[in-house]
C-alpha positions in Angstrom: 61.5 33.9 183.1 62.3 36.7 185.6 62.1 36.0 189.3 58.7 36.7 190.7 56.9 36.0 187.4 55.0 33.0 188.9 51.5 33.6 187.5 50.9 31.4 184.5 47.8 30.7 182.4 46.7 29.6 179.0 44.8 32.0 176.8 42.9 31.4 173.6 43.0 34.0 170.9 39.9 36.1 170.7 38.1 36.3 167.4 38.5 39.8 165.9 35.8 39.4 163.3 33.1 42.0 163.7 35.2 44.1 166.1 34.6 47.2 164.1 31.1 47.1 165.4 32.3 46.6 169.0 34.6 49.6 168.7 31.6 51.6 167.5 29.5 50.8 170.7 29.1 54.0 172.7 30.8 53.7 176.1 27.6 54.8 177.8 25.8 51.8 176.3 28.3 49.4 178.0 28.0 51.4 181.2 24.2 51.1 181.0 24.4 47.3 180.6 26.6 47.1 183.7 24.3 49.2 185.7 21.3 47.1 184.8 22.8 43.7 185.8 22.5 43.8 189.6 18.8 44.5 189.3 18.4 41.7 186.7 20.2 39.1 188.9 19.1 39.9 192.5 22.5 41.6 193.0 24.5 38.5 192.1 25.9 39.8 188.8 27.7 43.1 188.4 29.9 43.6 185.4 32.9 45.9 185.9 33.6 48.8 183.6 37.2 50.0 183.4 38.5 53.1 181.7 41.5 52.5 179.5 43.9 55.0 177.9 43.5 55.4 174.1 47.0 55.2 172.8 46.3 57.3 169.7 44.8 60.1 171.8 47.2 60.9 174.6 45.3 61.8 177.8 42.0 60.3 176.6 40.4 57.3 178.2 37.5 55.1 177.0 35.6 52.1 178.3 37.7 49.0 177.7 36.3 46.3 175.5 39.1 44.4 173.7 41.2 41.6 175.2 40.4 39.1 177.9 41.0 41.7 180.5 39.4 44.6 178.6 42.9 46.0 178.3 42.2 48.1 175.2 39.4 50.5 174.1 40.3 51.0 170.5 41.3 48.8 167.6 44.4 50.8 166.8 45.5 50.5 170.5 44.8 46.8 170.3 46.7 46.6 167.0 49.7 48.4 168.4 49.8 46.0 171.4 49.5 42.9 169.2 52.3 44.0 167.0 54.6 44.4 169.9 53.6 41.5 172.1 52.6 38.9 169.5 55.1 39.7 166.8 57.8 41.7 168.5 57.3 44.7 166.2 57.8 48.1 167.8 55.6 50.9 166.6 54.8 54.5 167.3 52.8 53.7 170.5 55.1 51.0 171.7 58.7 51.8 171.0 60.5 49.6 173.5 61.4 46.0 172.7 59.6 43.6 175.0 62.2 41.0 175.9 61.7 40.8 179.7 59.1 38.0 179.6 61.0 35.6 177.3 60.5 37.2 173.9 63.7 36.8 171.9 65.5 39.4 169.8 67.5 38.5 166.7 66.9 34.7 167.1 68.7 34.5 170.4 71.8 36.4 169.3 70.9 39.6 171.2 71.1 41.5 167.9 68.0 43.3 166.8 68.2 43.4 163.0 65.4 46.0 162.5 66.1 49.5 163.7 63.6 50.9 166.2 63.6 54.4 164.8 61.9 54.2 161.4 60.1 57.5 160.6 56.4 57.6 160.2 54.8 59.5 157.4 54.6 62.6 159.7 58.2 62.3 160.6 57.6 60.9 164.1 59.3 57.7 165.3 57.4 54.6 164.2 59.7 52.0 165.7 60.0 49.1 163.4 56.6 49.9 161.8 57.7 52.6 159.3 55.0 51.6 156.9 52.2 52.1 159.5 51.0 48.5 159.4 49.2 48.9 162.7 46.8 51.3 160.9 46.2 48.8 158.1 45.5 46.0 160.6 43.0 48.2 162.6 41.2 49.1 159.3 41.1 45.5 158.3 39.4 44.5 161.6 37.0 47.4 161.2 36.1 46.1 157.8 35.2 42.5 158.8 31.6 41.5 159.2 30.1 39.9 162.4 29.9 36.1 162.2 26.5 34.9 160.8 24.3 32.4 162.5 23.7 28.9 161.1 20.1 29.4 160.1 19.7 25.7 159.3 20.0 25.1 163.0 18.7 28.5 164.3 15.2 28.0 162.8 14.6 24.6 164.3 12.2 24.0 167.2 15.0 22.9 169.5 17.1 26.0 168.8 14.2 28.4 169.3 13.3 26.7 172.5 16.9 26.8 173.6 17.0 30.5 172.9 14.0 31.1 175.1 15.6 29.0 177.9 18.9 30.9 177.5 17.0 34.1 178.4 14.8 32.5 181.0 17.6 31.1 183.2 19.6 34.3 183.0 22.4 33.6 180.5 21.4 36.7 178.6 22.3 39.0 181.5 26.0 38.7 180.6 25.8 37.3 177.2 23.8 40.3 176.0 21.9 39.2 172.8 21.8 42.5 171.0 23.5 45.9 171.2 23.0 49.0 168.9 26.2 50.9 167.9 26.6 54.6 168.1 25.1 56.8 165.4 27.2 57.5 162.2 29.3 60.6 162.7 29.8 60.0 166.4 33.4 61.0 167.4 35.1 58.2 169.5 38.5 57.1 170.7 39.3 60.5 172.2 38.6 62.2 168.9 40.8 60.0 166.8 37.9 58.2 164.9 34.5 59.0 163.6 31.9 56.2 163.4 31.2 55.4 159.8 27.9 54.9 158.1 28.8 51.2 157.6 29.3 50.7 161.4 27.0 53.2 162.9 23.4 52.7 164.2 23.7 48.9 163.6 22.0 46.3 165.8 24.5 43.6 166.4 24.0 40.3 168.1 27.3 39.6 169.9 25.8 37.6 172.9 28.3 39.4 175.1 28.4 42.5 177.3 32.1 43.4 177.0 32.3 43.7 180.8 34.6 42.0 183.3 33.1 39.4 185.6 34.3 36.9 188.2 32.9 33.6 187.0 35.2 31.4 189.1 37.9 30.9 186.4 40.2 33.9 187.1 43.9 33.6 186.4 45.3 36.1 188.9 46.6 38.3 186.1 46.2 42.1 186.2 46.3 44.1 183.0 45.3 47.8 182.9 42.4 47.5 185.2 44.1 47.3 188.6 43.9 44.7 191.4 40.1 44.6 191.3 40.3 42.8 187.9 42.7 40.1 189.1 40.3 37.2 188.9 37.9 38.7 186.3 37.8 38.1 182.6 35.7 39.6 179.8 32.5 37.9 178.9 33.1 35.7 175.9 31.0 37.0 173.0 29.2 33.9 171.7 28.8 35.0 168.1 30.7 32.5 166.0 31.2 30.2 169.0 30.0 27.1 167.0 33.3 27.3 165.1 35.4 26.8 168.2 36.5 23.4 169.6 37.9 24.9 172.8 36.0 27.3 175.1 36.5 29.8 177.9 39.4 32.1 178.2 42.0 29.3 178.6 40.6 26.8 176.1 40.3 24.2 178.9 36.7 23.4 178.3 36.0 21.2 175.3 32.2 21.1 175.1 29.4 23.5 175.6 28.2 21.5 178.6 31.7 21.7 180.2 31.8 25.4 179.6 28.4 26.1 181.2 29.1 23.9 184.2 32.5 25.5 184.8 30.9 28.9 185.5 30.7 29.9 189.1 31.2 33.1 191.1 28.7 35.7 189.7 27.2 33.1 187.5 26.4 30.6 190.2 22.7 31.4 190.3 22.4 31.1 186.5 24.2 27.7 186.5 21.9 26.4 189.3 19.0 27.4 187.0 20.7 25.4 184.2 21.1 22.4 186.4 17.4 22.5 187.3 16.4 22.1 183.6 15.4 18.7 182.3 17.9 16.9 180.1 15.7 17.8 177.1 15.8 21.4 177.9 19.5 21.4 178.5 20.0 19.8 175.0 17.8 22.5 173.5 19.9 25.2 175.0 23.0 23.5 173.6 21.4 23.3 170.2 20.8 27.0 170.4 24.5 27.6 171.1 25.4 25.4 168.1 23.5 27.9 165.9 25.6 30.9 167.0 
């Protein structure tokens, strides 16, 4: 590790299922959610919006929504970053090998066996991604459906009661239950993409606001958003959360109860409300989470 790189953390992988709908959310919708939060929480909760460059549209920015630090605003930008940083594959938006933080090249030999100047279909430099796989990956993510709920649990008395308690104590301020995507035909990503009929004007239930918050678990890492985001992370969307055995951005919480009680910072008031619930009510709220 290079000298000075002394900030370390664990990160769980974010689920990309349903992210085509997330990409199709109008930026103004996310801004409106952020603007409403202080009034809903007595000034305690204020999600941060950051504007992120759209790699496929040079000069364009858009409200960030992907990654634990909202470091990307489009799925193609996210795909490009993942190919470079997760698999070491350079591409037309990231042409420089990333070896400075411990990634190896050529199995430690120092030899890079794949040329970084493969031509794209339009003749531009595609790095090692001459086939344009980052486009295929982005399209794949756009084609996935949002995780369904477990209706065998969701329709029970305890889950319904837990859902009501979730809203009453303020969990829904950040874990936004429903969002409607932009209308079909809306031009997004700096003009690079048009919202399709399949993704447009759809009411999704992510139980997340796609905003950055300080909930007391910050890792000190800055990505794209500047120093103000240092100890903030994106709200974990709760759709599909029942399939996870580790929770929070670092996977350090192993139960729903642990995850809830670990919240602090902006969420302190909400967690105090949770602590004030009876054990029966707390169990009902957990049952609701197990249905997502």
